[in-house]
C-alpha positions as CSV (number, residue, x, y, z in Angstrom):
1,X,21.6,24.1,-31.4
2,X,22.1,24.7,-27.7
3,X,23.9,21.9,-25.8
4,X,22.9,20.3,-22.5
5,X,25.9,21.9,-20.9
6,X,24.6,25.3,-22.3
7,X,21.2,24.7,-20.8
8,X,22.7,23.8,-17.4
9,X,24.8,27.0,-17.5
10,X,21.8,29.1,-18.3
11,X,19.8,27.5,-15.5
12,X,22.7,27.9,-13.0
13,X,22.6,31.7,-13.6
14,X,18.9,32.0,-12.5
15,X,17.7,32.5,-9.0
16,X,17.0,29.3,-7.2
17,X,13.2,29.5,-7.3
18,X,13.2,30.4,-11.0
19,X,15.9,27.7,-11.7
20,X,13.6,24.9,-10.4
21,X,10.6,26.3,-12.3
22,X,12.7,26.4,-15.5
23,X,13.7,22.7,-14.9
24,X,10.0,21.7,-14.6
25,X,9.1,23.6,-17.7
26,X,11.9,22.0,-19.7
27,X,11.0,18.6,-18.4
28,X,7.4,19.1,-19.4
29,X,8.4,19.7,-23.0
30,X,10.2,16.4,-23.2
31,X,8.4,13.2,-24.3
32,X,7.0,11.2,-21.3
33,X,8.4,7.7,-21.2
34,X,6.2,4.7,-20.4
35,X,8.1,4.0,-17.2
36,X,9.6,6.3,-14.6
37,X,13.1,7.6,-15.0
38,X,15.5,9.7,-12.9
39,X,14.2,13.2,-12.9
40,X,16.1,16.2,-14.0
41,X,17.4,18.3,-11.1
42,X,16.6,17.9,-7.4
43,X,13.9,20.5,-7.0
44,X,10.3,20.1,-5.8
45,X,7.9,17.9,-7.7
46,X,4.1,17.5,-7.6
47,X,3.0,14.8,-5.1
48,X,1.2,11.7,-6.2
49,X,-2.6,11.7,-6.3
50,X,-2.7,9.5,-3.1
51,X,-0.3,11.8,-1.3
52,X,-2.4,14.8,-2.1
53,X,-5.5,13.1,-0.7
54,X,-3.8,12.0,2.5
55,X,-2.3,15.4,2.9
56,X,-5.8,17.0,2.7
57,X,-7.4,14.4,5.1
58,X,-4.7,14.6,7.8
59,X,-5.5,18.2,8.3
60,X,-8.8,17.3,9.9
61,X,-7.9,13.7,11.0
62,X,-4.4,13.7,12.7
63,X,-2.6,10.4,12.6
64,X,-5.0,9.1,9.9
65,X,-2.0,8.1,7.8
66,X,0.2,6.5,10.5
67,X,1.3,2.9,10.2
68,X,3.2,0.9,12.8
69,X,5.5,-2.1,12.8
70,X,7.3,-3.8,15.8
71,X,10.2,-6.2,16.0
72,X,11.6,-8.2,18.9
73,X,15.4,-8.3,18.9
74,X,16.9,-11.0,21.2
75,X,20.7,-10.9,21.6
76,X,23.5,-8.4,22.2
77,X,22.3,-5.4,20.4
78,X,24.6,-2.5,19.6
79,X,22.3,0.5,19.9
80,X,24.8,2.9,18.4
81,X,25.2,0.8,15.3
82,X,21.4,0.5,15.1
83,X,21.0,4.3,15.2
84,X,23.7,4.8,12.6
85,X,22.0,2.2,10.4
86,X,18.6,3.8,10.7
87,X,20.1,7.2,9.8
88,X,21.8,5.5,6.8
89,X,18.5,4.2,5.6
90,X,16.9,7.6,5.9
91,X,19.8,9.1,3.9
92,X,19.5,6.4,1.2
93,X,15.8,6.8,0.5
94,X,14.5,10.3,-0.5
95,X,10.9,9.2,0.3
96,X,11.9,9.2,4.0
97,X,13.2,12.8,3.8
98,X,10.2,14.4,2.0
99,X,7.8,17.1,3.0
100,X,4.8,18.7,1.3
101,X,5.0,22.5,1.1
102,X,2.6,25.0,-0.4
103,X,3.4,26.7,-3.8
104,X,2.5,30.0,-5.3
105,X,-0.5,28.4,-7.0
106,X,-1.8,27.0,-3.7
107,X,-1.0,23.4,-4.6
108,X,1.4,21.3,-2.5
109,X,4.8,20.4,-3.8
110,X,7.0,17.5,-2.7
111,X,10.4,18.5,-1.5
112,X,13.3,16.4,-0.3
113,X,15.4,17.5,2.7
114,X,19.1,17.2,2.1
115,X,20.0,15.6,5.4
116,X,18.0,13.0,7.3
117,X,16.5,13.6,10.8
118,X,16.4,10.5,13.0
119,X,13.6,10.7,15.5
120,X,14.6,8.0,18.0
121,X,13.7,7.5,21.6
122,X,14.8,4.8,24.1
123,X,13.2,3.4,27.2
124,X,14.5,0.8,29.7
125,X,11.8,-1.5,30.9
126,X,14.1,-4.2,32.1
127,X,13.4,-3.3,35.8
128,X,9.8,-4.3,35.5
129,X,8.5,-7.8,35.8
130,X,8.1,-9.7,32.5
131,X,4.3,-9.3,32.7
132,X,4.5,-5.6,33.4
133,X,7.2,-5.0,30.7
134,X,5.0,-6.9,28.2
135,X,2.0,-4.8,29.1
136,X,4.0,-1.5,28.7
137,X,5.4,-2.8,25.4
138,X,1.9,-3.5,24.0
139,X,0.8,0.0,25.1
140,X,3.8,1.6,23.3
141,X,3.0,-0.4,20.1
142,X,-0.6,0.8,20.3
143,X,0.5,4.4,20.9
144,X,2.9,4.2,18.0
145,X,0.0,3.7,15.6
146,X,-1.5,7.0,16.9
147,X,1.7,9.0,16.5
148,X,0.9,12.2,14.8
149,X,3.0,12.3,11.6
150,X,2.5,14.9,9.0
151,X,3.9,15.6,5.5
152,X,4.2,19.4,5.9
153,X,6.8,19.2,8.8
154,X,8.7,16.3,7.2
155,X,8.0,14.2,10.3
156,X,7.2,11.0,8.4
157,X,8.9,8.5,10.7
158,X,9.6,7.9,14.4
159,X,11.4,5.1,16.1
160,X,11.2,3.7,19.7
161,X,13.6,1.2,21.1
162,X,12.5,-0.5,24.3
163,X,14.9,-2.6,26.4
164,X,12.7,-5.3,28.0
165,X,15.6,-7.5,29.3
166,X,19.4,-7.4,29.4
167,X,19.6,-9.0,25.9
168,X,16.1,-8.2,24.6
169,X,14.8,-5.2,22.8
170,X,11.7,-4.2,20.9
171,X,12.1,-1.8,17.9
172,X,8.9,0.1,17.0
173,X,8.6,2.0,13.7
174,X,5.9,4.6,13.1
175,X,5.8,5.5,9.4
176,X,3.6,7.9,7.3
177,X,1.6,5.9,4.8
178,X,2.1,8.6,2.2
179,X,5.8,7.6,1.9
180,X,5.8,3.9,3.1
181,X,3.8,1.0,1.9
182,X,3.8,-2.7,2.7
183,X,6.5,-3.5,0.1
184,X,8.7,-0.8,1.6
185,X,8.9,-2.7,4.9
186,X,10.9,-5.4,3.2
187,X,13.2,-2.9,1.5
188,X,13.7,-1.0,4.7
189,X,14.6,-4.0,6.8
190,X,17.0,-5.4,4.2
191,X,18.8,-2.0,4.1
192,X,18.7,-1.7,7.9
193,X,20.4,-5.1,8.2
194,X,23.0,-4.2,5.6
195,X,23.8,-0.9,7.3
196,X,24.0,-2.6,10.7
197,X,26.3,-5.4,9.5
198,X,28.5,-3.5,7.1
199,X,28.2,0.2,7.8
200,X,26.2,2.9,6.1
201,X,28.9,3.3,3.4
202,X,27.4,0.1,1.8
203,X,24.0,1.8,1.3
204,X,24.1,3.6,-2.1
205,X,20.9,5.3,-3.3
206,X,18.5,3.1,-5.3
207,X,18.3,3.5,-9.1
208,X,15.0,5.3,-8.8
209,X,13.7,7.4,-6.0
210,X,10.1,7.9,-5.0
211,X,10.1,11.6,-6.1
212,X,11.2,10.4,-9.6
213,X,8.0,8.3,-9.7
214,X,5.9,11.2,-8.4
215,X,7.3,13.6,-11.1
216,X,6.7,11.0,-13.8
217,X,3.2,10.2,-12.7
218,X,2.2,13.9,-12.9
219,X,3.7,14.3,-16.4
220,X,2.3,10.9,-17.7
221,X,-1.2,11.6,-16.5
222,X,-1.1,15.0,-18.3
223,X,0.4,13.5,-21.4
224,X,-1.4,11.9,-24.4
225,X,-0.6,8.3,-23.3
226,X,-1.9,8.8,-19.8
227,X,-5.0,10.7,-20.9
228,X,-5.8,8.0,-23.5
229,X,-5.5,5.1,-20.9
230,X,-7.5,7.0,-18.4
231,X,-10.4,7.6,-20.9
232,X,-10.2,3.9,-21.9
233,X,-10.4,2.6,-18.3
234,X,-13.2,5.0,-17.3
235,X,-15.2,3.7,-20.3
236,X,-14.8,0.1,-19.0
237,X,-16.6,0.9,-15.8
238,X,-19.0,3.6,-17.1
239,X,-22.0,1.2,-17.1
240,X,-21.4,-0.3,-13.6
241,X,-23.4,1.1,-10.7
242,X,-21.6,3.3,-8.3
243,X,-21.0,2.0,-4.8
244,X,-23.7,3.1,-2.4
245,X,-22.6,5.9,-0.1
246,X,-23.1,5.1,3.5
247,X,-25.6,7.6,4.9
248,X,-23.9,7.7,8.3
249,X,-20.3,8.4,7.2
250,X,-17.3,6.3,8.1
251,X,-16.2,4.6,11.4
252,X,-13.6,1.9,11.3
253,X,-14.1,-1.6,12.7
254,X,-11.9,-4.6,12.6
255,X,-12.6,-8.3,12.6
256,X,-10.0,-11.2,12.7
257,X,-10.8,-13.8,10.1
258,X,-9.7,-17.3,9.1
259,X,-11.0,-19.4,6.2
260,X,-11.9,-23.0,6.8
261,X,-9.0,-25.1,5.8
262,X,-10.7,-28.0,4.1
263,X,-13.0,-26.3,1.6
264,X,-10.4,-23.6,0.8
265,X,-7.6,-26.1,0.2
266,X,-9.8,-28.2,-2.1
267,X,-10.9,-25.0,-3.9
268,X,-7.3,-23.8,-4.4
269,X,-6.4,-27.2,-5.7
270,X,-9.1,-26.9,-8.3
271,X,-8.0,-23.4,-9.2
272,X,-4.4,-24.5,-9.6
273,X,-5.5,-27.2,-12.0
274,X,-7.0,-24.4,-14.1
275,X,-3.9,-22.2,-13.9
276,X,-5.4,-19.8,-11.4
277,X,-3.4,-18.4,-8.5
278,X,-4.8,-18.6,-4.9
279,X,-5.7,-14.9,-5.2
280,X,-7.6,-15.5,-8.5
281,X,-9.5,-18.5,-7.0
282,X,-10.5,-16.6,-3.9
283,X,-11.4,-13.5,-5.9
284,X,-13.6,-15.6,-8.2
285,X,-15.4,-17.1,-5.2
286,X,-15.9,-13.7,-3.7
287,X,-17.3,-12.5,-7.0
288,X,-20.0,-15.2,-6.9
289,X,-20.9,-14.1,-3.3
290,X,-21.2,-10.5,-4.2
291,X,-23.1,-11.2,-7.5
292,X,-25.7,-13.2,-5.5
293,X,-25.9,-10.6,-2.8
294,X,-26.5,-7.8,-5.3
295,X,-28.6,-9.8,-7.8
296,X,-26.2,-8.9,-10.7
297,X,-24.3,-10.8,-13.3
298,X,-21.2,-8.6,-13.2
299,X,-19.4,-7.2,-10.1
300,X,-16.4,-5.0,-9.6
301,X,-14.0,-5.7,-6.7
302,X,-11.1,-3.4,-5.8
303,X,-7.7,-4.9,-5.0
304,X,-4.6,-3.2,-3.7
305,X,-1.7,-3.6,-6.2
306,X,1.9,-3.0,-5.4
307,X,2.2,-0.4,-8.2
308,X,5.9,-1.3,-8.8
309,X,5.4,-2.0,-12.5
310,X,9.0,-1.0,-13.3
311,X,11.7,-3.3,-12.0
312,X,13.8,-0.3,-10.7
313,X,11.0,0.6,-8.4
314,X,11.3,-2.6,-6.4
315,X,14.3,-1.4,-4.5
316,X,12.8,2.0,-3.4
317,X,11.0,3.0,-0.3
318,X,7.8,4.9,-1.1
319,X,4.0,4.6,-1.3
320,X,3.4,3.1,-4.7
321,X,0.3,1.1,-3.9
322,X,-2.8,1.7,-5.8
323,X,-6.2,0.0,-6.1
324,X,-7.1,-1.7,-9.4
325,X,-10.8,-2.4,-10.0
326,X,-11.4,-5.9,-11.4
327,X,-14.6,-6.5,-13.2
328,X,-15.9,-10.1,-13.1
329,X,-18.4,-11.3,-15.6
330,X,-20.8,-14.1,-14.6
331,X,-23.3,-13.8,-17.5
332,X,-24.5,-17.0,-19.0
333,X,-24.3,-19.0,-15.8
334,X,-20.6,-20.2,-16.1
335,X,-19.3,-23.1,-14.2
336,X,-16.7,-22.3,-11.5
337,X,-14.0,-23.6,-13.9
338,X,-15.2,-21.2,-16.6
339,X,-15.3,-18.3,-14.1
340,X,-11.7,-19.1,-13.2
341,X,-10.6,-18.5,-16.8
342,X,-12.6,-15.3,-17.0
343,X,-11.1,-14.2,-13.7
344,X,-7.5,-14.9,-14.9
345,X,-8.1,-12.7,-17.9
346,X,-9.7,-9.9,-15.8
347,X,-6.9,-9.9,-13.2
348,X,-4.2,-9.8,-15.9
349,X,-6.0,-6.9,-17.6
350,X,-6.5,-4.9,-14.4
351,X,-2.9,-5.4,-13.2
352,X,-1.8,-4.0,-16.6
353,X,-3.2,-0.7,-15.6
354,X,-1.4,-0.2,-12.3
355,X,0.0,3.1,-13.5
356,X,-3.5,4.7,-13.2
357,X,-4.0,5.9,-9.6
358,X,-7.5,5.2,-8.3
359,X,-7.8,8.8,-7.1
360,X,-7.6,10.0,-10.7
361,X,-9.6,7.1,-12.2
362,X,-12.6,8.0,-10.0
363,X,-12.1,11.7,-9.5
364,X,-15.4,13.1,-10.6
365,X,-16.9,13.2,-7.1
366,X,-18.8,9.9,-7.4
367,X,-17.8,6.7,-5.5
368,X,-15.9,3.9,-7.3
369,X,-18.0,1.0,-8.7
370,X,-17.0,-1.2,-5.8
371,X,-17.6,-1.2,-2.1
372,X,-15.5,-4.3,-1.2
373,X,-11.8,-4.6,-1.4
374,X,-9.9,-7.9,-1.3
375,X,-6.2,-8.7,-1.0
376,X,-4.1,-11.8,-0.6
377,X,-0.8,-10.2,0.5
378,X,2.4,-11.5,-0.9
379,X,5.0,-9.0,0.2
380,X,8.5,-10.3,-0.1
381,X,9.6,-11.9,3.3
382,X,12.9,-10.3,4.0
383,X,14.3,-11.2,7.5
384,X,16.1,-8.6,9.5
385,X,19.5,-10.5,9.5
386,X,21.5,-9.0,12.3
387,X,24.6,-10.8,13.5
388,X,24.0,-12.7,16.8
389,X,20.4,-11.5,17.1
390,X,17.2,-13.4,16.7
391,X,14.4,-11.3,15.2
392,X,10.7,-11.9,15.6
393,X,7.7,-9.9,14.4
394,X,5.3,-8.6,17.0
395,X,1.6,-8.1,16.2
396,X,0.5,-4.5,15.9
397,X,-2.7,-2.5,15.6
398,X,-4.7,-3.2,12.5
399,X,-3.9,-1.0,9.5
400,X,-6.2,1.8,8.2
401,X,-6.7,0.2,4.8
402,X,-10.1,1.7,3.9
403,X,-8.9,5.2,4.4
404,X,-5.6,4.5,2.6
405,X,-7.2,2.7,-0.4
406,X,-10.6,4.4,-0.8
407,X,-11.0,7.8,-2.3
408,X,-14.2,8.0,-0.3
409,X,-14.1,5.7,2.8
410,X,-17.7,6.4,3.6
411,X,-18.7,4.6,0.3
412,X,-16.8,1.5,1.3
413,X,-18.2,-1.6,3.0
414,X,-15.2,-3.7,3.8
415,X,-11.5,-4.5,3.0
416,X,-10.6,-8.1,3.5
417,X,-6.8,-8.6,3.7
418,X,-5.6,-12.2,3.9
419,X,-2.2,-13.9,4.2
420,X,-1.4,-17.5,3.4
421,X,0.9,-19.2,6.0
422,X,1.5,-22.8,6.6
423,X,-1.4,-23.9,4.6
424,X,-3.9,-21.6,6.3
425,X,-5.4,-18.4,5.1
426,X,-6.4,-15.7,7.5
427,X,-6.0,-12.1,8.3
428,X,-8.1,-9.0,9.2
429,X,-11.2,-7.6,7.7
430,X,-11.6,-3.8,8.1
431,X,-15.2,-2.6,7.7
432,X,-17.2,0.6,7.9
433,X,-19.5,0.4,10.9
434,X,-22.0,2.7,9.2
435,X,-22.3,0.4,6.2
436,X,-21.9,-3.1,7.7
437,X,-22.1,-5.2,10.8
438,X,-19.6,-8.0,11.8
439,X,-22.0,-10.6,10.7
440,X,-22.2,-9.1,7.2
441,X,-18.4,-9.4,6.9
442,X,-18.4,-12.9,8.2
443,X,-21.1,-13.7,5.6
444,X,-18.7,-12.7,2.8
445,X,-16.1,-15.2,4.1
446,X,-18.5,-18.1,4.8
447,X,-19.9,-17.4,1.3
448,X,-16.4,-17.9,-0.1
449,X,-16.0,-21.2,1.7
450,X,-19.4,-22.4,0.5
451,X,-18.7,-21.5,-3.2
452,X,-15.3,-23.3,-3.1
453,X,-16.9,-26.3,-1.4
454,X,-19.6,-26.5,-4.1
455,X,-17.0,-26.0,-6.8
456,X,-15.1,-29.0,-5.6
457,X,-18.1,-31.3,-5.2
458,X,-19.9,-30.2,-8.4
459,X,-17.3,-28.5,-10.7
460,X,-19.6,-28.8,-13.8
461,X,-22.6,-27.1,-12.2
462,X,-23.5,-23.6,-13.5
463,X,-23.3,-20.8,-11.1
464,X,-26.8,-19.6,-10.3
465,X,-27.3,-15.9,-9.5
466,X,-29.0,-16.8,-6.2
467,X,-28.5,-19.4,-3.4
């Protein structure tokens, strides 16, 4: 029997292109584990389903996959240490050194550059008045969200450092959404702080890298376990009506939202008594609103999930987010308490299928069975702990969630993304101007408040299909 060392020796004797192809062929013959593992070799791998979609879309919509973050740094900042730390983070995470290139079969492949390239610019605004410096900073943050990043060139991140006062800076990060999700921001900032404080020698690579996950996803979906799970989940939603395609296409709109504190607090208290998380309680209320709007007793709502179903993925930068469709059953006129229990089970079942990318689950050309997405974000809060420096978050342009999360944005109505802070729940609703008006989106939110208020005052009352 040939040994592993013998295989490696045989592979080493092949030309580079054939060597990587042989690695992929050998890997394909091995059993696919249930969770990602370090890949064999360092050659190109197929991109994830989401990456392939964003790669196709950015060819006609530049900057469609650009996200932006901004931080205010108050204190004596060592810009050289900051640059070194940024380079160290790029070196640590393969996701930040990737590019998509064409293959002989005409399909893209994900490749990792060996050395990081730091794209970093500085500007001194300290000579302007505070008002003028603030205006220019806001403009820079807005422009950052329109930075043209693309996977083919490997230009997936760009940094701007603005000096607004002698001991005050603003750091702006533009990142490609194909390699950087919301969870990644916490990982990135924690690593940046460690590199700044202790040097980049204290930044070893994570246990799993994003290309490990991409290679695993491709093999798992093609394997018997992935195929069986895919068929099972498709059967679950086969009878649900498809979301209606917006005749006029897609145009993004944003609306700041905030839920009324009183009804929501009482509703969340009721949910907690039934063992439901705030997300489950709000989701159940939204399900009632949509069921009444559509005149149905079952609704499907999409929710972005972190997709880090393996513990080793939690320390990696990458785009692991997927959308899991959650089917809520309101047949029989349940009380809100009964619906909470059904929702708990539905959420647990849906989150158990985070390995299935939504682009593959609904890949037959028809829209998904939902047109509303809902999220209550709970990304880990990791402060940027820099010695002697106070760090504050600056508001940036709204994200492009519908285009990121929807295989077909034109079939979407709205994505409501909320955050709970200091007892209040608010955030931003992104909607498709061709499918909804601002008052339609507000109607969803006031409907949630009304359902929660009614659930508190009459918890034993059955939920009727109409107001």
